[in-house]
Steps between C-alpha positions, in 0.01 A plus 500: 500500500649516844336335798534653842457279799436662833519286810345618818568352837243534769493348844170460676510404864197332653474408863493122514276330749724351767215339694139408435245477779182308422172606657284192544269357765509834685875491560824630352733219390781515588432722800857632499736570210859625505629712211777749424455878487374597156312173450128470431238285671183406312179388670259290291141456615386144433193524724141547388469797737677835477807583707747784526857542620546774758861591578597799713657655191252397228159347445359299213153541359255217567618204295254264335580141409801485268608860564852590609655782701875564499714723720873574482681533833792744479608512865612220731267420788211286615165587344180358646179494300145375527172488312261778604200286406627207708728646772596152625695454173854617571840478337854636512757611244862506624721718283875452529756767406 
């Protein structure tokens, strides 16, 4: 009896979170993060109330407590965002080339 062994190689690429922004006490913490192009930022709502993340290029759904929204930034630049529910909540993502 002859055994045949087949080996497969597969590479799976997942975007790693380069920065995490916590949403708590009606503010984004930290308010500004700096990442590299191709990196991902994740926002985690730790508040009892719902919030969203509104960028010029993307918008999250309303996030309940414990929910996360992630966005990958492919192009260098400065991206401002806020919460539509609480417009005084503001933050910035700086993406370096």
